[in-house]
C-alpha angles and dihedrals in degrees: 000000000000126000114229098224093181090067098037112127119195090203092063091047092049092048092049092049092049091050091050090050092048093049094048092046093049092049091051096044099040101033104021090233132124116237098231105149096207090052093045092049092043089053090056089059093054130072110267142150122282095253090050091048092046099057092042092051091046091051093050091044088054090055089056099038098045096068090045091054091045089053090058091065106028134022114266117235117261113260119204121179117192099196138090121255094247092055091048092051092050091046091049092050091049092049090048091050091048092049090051092047092049094045090246141357124287094253091050090051089047097049102033105019102046092049088056091045090239109180090213091054092047089053095044095049095043092046089048090052092050093048095045093047091055092061 
């Protein structure tokens, strides 16, 4: 995937970041839950009470519906994936396994864990930075 730097707008990035921060803060303050996507999705796959299932399903539905609503007002960016379906499935399963093993994905630790000063999140995000910078 290549970033089209000629069409990058800091305002859109700032607005998106602010909306992510607002959503995660509201979920924590109003529901007492952390907005880790892998944990929310994992909870949907387990047996849980109806209220627990409801907020998790609504959160995941929002992740799907929001881009569709955005597309009604502005053009969506072009997405081009240069990989075969089998490779994408294997990669998705490995990422899911890694997120489960690490008690969340790196971006979840970065957005939700660092703001709570979680030692685990500080370790995971700093170790991820060290590993990725060595490649």
